[in-house]
Structures are given as C-alpha cells and as structure tokens.
N, C-alpha and C positions, 0 to 999 in steps of 0.2 A: 926337308930341304933347308940348307943352311942360309943364314942371312947373306953371306958372301955370294952364294949362287943366285939368290934372288936379285941382288944388286947387279950382278953381271948380266942376268937375263933382262932386267929393266933397261940397262944401258944398251944392250943389243936391240931391244924393241925401239927405244928412243932413236938410236942411230938409223935403224931401218925406216921408221916413219919420217925422221928428219930428212934423210936423203931423198925419199920419194916426194916429200913436200917441197924440197928445194928444186927437184926436177920439174914438178908441176909449175912452180912459181917462175922458173926460167923458160918454160915452154919446151924443154928437152923432150924429144920423142921417146916415150917409154916402150912402145911396141917395136920389137926387133924387126918384124916383117915390114912394117911401115917405114921404119928408120932406114933399113938397108935397101929395100926394093921399091918403096913408094906405093905399095899395095896394102890397102887396109885388111886386117885380119877379121875374123868373125866378131871379135870383141872390141874392135876399134871404135872409139867414141863413147864407151861406157863410162870412163872416168870423167870426161867432159860433160856427159849427160848427168851424172850424179852431182857434179858441182853446179850445173845449171838448175837442177831440181832443188838443191839445197838453197839456191838463191831465189827459188820460187818461179823460175822461168821454165815452165813445163813445155812450152812450144820449142824452145831451143833444146831442151833435154830430149824430146822426141826426135828432133832433127839429128842430133848426134848419135842416138841409138834408140830405136823404137821399143826395145825390150828392157829399158832401164828400170821400169817400174816393177819388174819381176826379178831380174837378175841382180840389180843393185842391192835390194834388201837381203837377198840370199847371200850375196858376197860379203856384205857387212856383218851379217850374223855369223858366217863362217870365220871371218877375221876375228870377231869378238870371242868366239868359242876357242879359237887357236891361242889368242892372247891369254885368256883365262887358264887354259890347260897348261900353258907355259909356266905359270906360277903355282899351279896346284899339284903337279905330279913330277917326279923325277923322270928323266928320259927313259923310254922303254929299253929293257935289257936286250930284247930281240924284236924284230919287226912284227907288227900286228898281222894277223891272218887276213888275207885279201878277200877270200870268199865270204859272201854274206852269211850270217848265222841266224838272224832273226827276221821276222816279217818286216820290222821297221827298217832294217838294212836294205831289204829288197825294195821297199817303198822309196827310200832315199835314192837308190840306184835307178829306179824307174823314173823318178822325178828329175834326176840329173841327166839321164838319157834324153828325156823329153825336152829339157832346156837346151841340150846340145843340138838336137835336131832343129829346134826352133831357131837357135842362133845361126846354124848353117843355112837354114831356109831364108831367113831375113838377109843374111850375107849375100846369097845368090840373087835374091830379089832386088837388093840394092844395086848390084852390078847391072841388072836389067832396067834400072831407072826408078824403081819403086822406092818409097820412103825417102825421097830426096836424093837418090843416087848414093854412090859409095861415100863413106865417111871421109871428111877431109883429113889428109895426113901431111906430115912434114918429114922429109928425109933428114938423116943426120947431116948430109952435105948442105941442104937448104938451111937447117938450123944454125950450122956453124958460120954461114955467110951473112946472116942478118943480125942486126942489132935488136936486142930484146929489152923490154922494160924489166928491171931487176926483180920486181916482186908482183908481177901481173898474173892474177889467176883467171883473168877473163880471156876467153878465146874468141876470135872473130871468125865469122863464117866466110 
C-alpha cells in the first residue's frame, strides 16, 4: 500500500471520527429510528452508556442500556479491528465469502446471534417498563428547536 493511500485512509478515518464526535458533542440524534420516529431502536442508549461508563458512572450507563458491558467492548474491538485492517491490506478484489468456513466463524456467528437476541429481548422488556423503560431519545425536530451547549458530552436523563 502506498503512502498516499495510507494518508487518504487516515484522513477518511479522521473525518469519520471527527464528524461522529461533533454529533455527540452537539447532541445530534445519531439513530435514524429515534430521530425520525421518536422510537428507540434496540441499540439506542449504547453510545451514551459507553460515555457514562468511561466517566465511571456505571449507574447511568446501565440506565442508558443494560447490555453496555457486553456490547460496548465487542463494538470497540470490532471498530479497532476494522481500523487496523484499513491500514494493513488493500481493499479486496472481490467480496468475501459469506458462509462460515471454520469453527471459529461459526462461534462468532453464534455469539453475534445471541447478542442480537439479547438486544431484542432487552428492547422489548424496556417497552414493558423494565430496566427503566425505553431509552430516552430526541427527534431531529426536537434537536433543531432547542439551544445546545456547543461541546457538552453529558446527557441528562
């Protein structure tokens, strides 16, 4: 991989993380489901939960999403692996095979399926009032009508 390609990919990664960071700082709703319909999706609250956990506020983290302690590290590991892969190999010439080839692939698929079922279960239970009820969401219309602190990363309940 040439130096020019590495620089382009680094700038792309920086732009992506910068825009997501700016969205977090401004309080912009990142979830399209919550933003358009005002209904939290199964993953709503995970980002806020991770920020709360990074601040050491595990009660708030659990409030935002009770599965943060499992899904958060898995997500961060997947992001890190994708970022490393971005700089290690050229883009594939053809799409990778979808079917699992090894036992490890099957274990990852089974783990991902279990996490999906757990997320959907927690999502349904939250609508029934468990775990503090549905995650608080802000629609795009609500966000556009309120004044926001420019660089606030704290979310109020």
